[in-house]
N, C-alpha and C positions, 0 to 999 in steps of 0.2 A: 456566748459560750455556756459549756456544759463541763459541768464538775465530774472527773472519772477518777473512781479509786480502785487502784492497782497495784499489786504488790508493796501493799503498804505506803504507798504515796499517793497524793493528790496532782492530777494534772485538769489543766484547762482545755477541751478541744471544741472545734467549733465545725461541726457534721450539720449539714443541709437534711431536713426532713423531708424527703421526694412525696408527691401524692399525686392522684390520675393528674391532676391540670398541669403540674410542671413536668414531670414526664423523666424521659431520659437527656433532654434538650438542658438539662442545669449544668451549670458551670460548680467546680470544686469538688470537695469532698461529700458524696451523699450517699444517706442510709436510705434504702428504699426497703418498703414492704414487700413482702416474698410475694405474694401476688403479681404485683407489678414488676417486678423483678424477672419474674418468670414469663412473663408475656412478652417481654423485650430483652432477656439477659445478655447477648451480645452487643446491644446498642448501650446497655449501661455500662458493660466492662469493655467496651470502645472509647467512653469520653475521655478527657482531658480531667485528672481526679482520679482517688481513690473511691472505691465503692463498697458498702456493706451494704447488710440485707437485714432489715429488721423480722423475724416471725415471732406472728402473732398468735395468739391462742387459738388454737385447732388448726393452726396449718401444718403439713407433713414436710417434717424438714428433711426427710430422704430424698426430696426431690431436687433440693441443692445439691446434692452429693458430685454432680459433674463440676459444678462453679465452683467448689468452697476453695480450690487452691487460688483462687481468681481474685478471692473477698479481702478485705482487709481486715475485718472482723464478723461476727455472727451475733446482731443482738435478739436476744431473748424475752418476747415482754412478758412483764407478771402484773396483769388487768388490773388485779386489787391482791391483798395478800391472803384471799381466802382461795385463789385461783393456784391451782398447785400444775398445770400444763406447761408452767416453764420452766420445771424443775423435769418434767418427763423431755421436754424437748433438749434439753441442755444433755440427760443421759444418751439419747439417741445421738447426737452429735458426736459426744466423746465414746462410748461404748461400743454403738452398734455402727457407728460410718467411719470413727478413728480420727475424727478431726482433732488435729492439733493444735488449730490457730486459738486465737483470742473468741471467747464466748463470754460475750455482755449482757448481763442484766439489764433491763430495763424498765420502768413504770413504777406499780405502784407496791412494793413491797417493803417490809420494814426489816428493822435491826436484827432481831431474832432469827428471822430467815436470813441472813449474807452467810453464817457459816455452812447450813446448809445448802444453799448454792455453789457455794464452793465445793463443797463434798459430791454434785453433782457433775461438778465440770465447771462451771461457771468461772472465769479468771478475770472480770474486770465488772466494774461497777457504775451504771450512769445514776447519778445522786440526782434526785430531784425534792426529795422528802427534806427539809431542814433538819428535824431532828433526827433522822440518819445519820447526815453531814455532821452535825455537832458530836454526836456522839462517836463518830468514827475517828475526827478529829482530836477528840478525849482518850482515844487509846482504848473504849470499848469496845470486846468482842465475845460477844455469849460465848461460851464454850458448853458444847452439847458432847454428852461423852457416851451414851448410849441412845441406839437407835433400833429401829423397828423394820427398816428395810436395807438389803444389803446393797452397794455400789461395786462398782468394778474400778472405780477410779482411786478408792482410799482402802488402805490396810488395816483390815481389822480382825477380830475374833470373834467366836461365837459369844452369846450371853444366856446364861440360864438354858432351858430345856426348849425354849423355840426356836427351831432352825432357822427365821428369818430375825431374830434378834441380835445384836452386834454391838460392840462396847467397842471404844475406840482405844490404842494401844496406850494412848497417854492416861486412861483411865487404871491400868495396871499399877500397881503399887511395886516399887523398885526395893527390893530386898537391901538391906545393910551388908557392905562387907565387911 
């Protein structure tokens, strides 16, 4: 069982991770690496059980566009907290392809990256680090109000003289009435 955090709630899910040995013959709900999925997409989609795809660092998510409506979710791998390619993959899915389904963060992200991933289009989180689980269960949510890169999924306002700098509307002081 894997703990998933979505919309402020924790749920347990049981997805089987597919590898080259198991292939599309696997029974039940399957999380398939993008490279394997694209080799036999119709076979994976025709099985009994739901299918989700794991986008690994360096994968071209645009190749999934034809199949997105048939996937339970798309998981984006964060192989290390220092690797930002998961953020880019989520942004391409949301902003360029227009994917409206669940984008799930998976891998070795840290708590401070959770709000930034949400900002890039991630809607759920597979939690593998005990410290992230503990912090989220305690209600911790690192607040980030100033950004150095605009995204198309969040309403923001310019900040300062740099055209790329943004700040959250939550950062604007409310005038007393």
